[in-house]
C-alpha angles and dihedrals in degrees: 000000000000121000120240094258093055092046092052094046090049091055095043113086123195088224089062093061110096117195118213111266117243124192108234095236092162093042131095126275088258090054090053093048092048089050092051092047090049088055096053101268116143128206111247134190116244129189110174133352107020095214093055092051094047090049089051093057095049093203145089099291145163137193130194138184131170092286108037149015117217127187138172142150113242095162092107105021142007124261109285141133087285092047108035134179117250119213139187118197107212103204096043096034089225130147128219135187114194148136135208130227121185092337095311116118117218120195113211111238086024099278147038112295103233126204103270126125094258095044093046085058091050090050091049091048089054091048091050091048092052102035107017093245127139 
């Protein structure tokens, strides 16, 4: 007869262990895109106002060009203060959380969240709040 420890270890599979997801805020643009794709985000084509295009797709989506990466989840609700767009500006390595309403852009916390230690934390807090990431 097996002892309790052996029985538990036999039932426990390494594949069943899920590590907490952590957005690669200090990673490269490619790291961020791989992370998003691994979390069900799909690349979408955008031509015009980013919020209107994201709302059109009604899904977890991202768009990137040479300057910026945008991502949001519009599968349950449209872009709004409660469902903002997240953005990473490649050249300046800055992070932004915002939403649009009738062509007016509103920055959450009143301004662009720049890439400093404190504001990275604010950006990560907002990501965790919206997506359950670290």
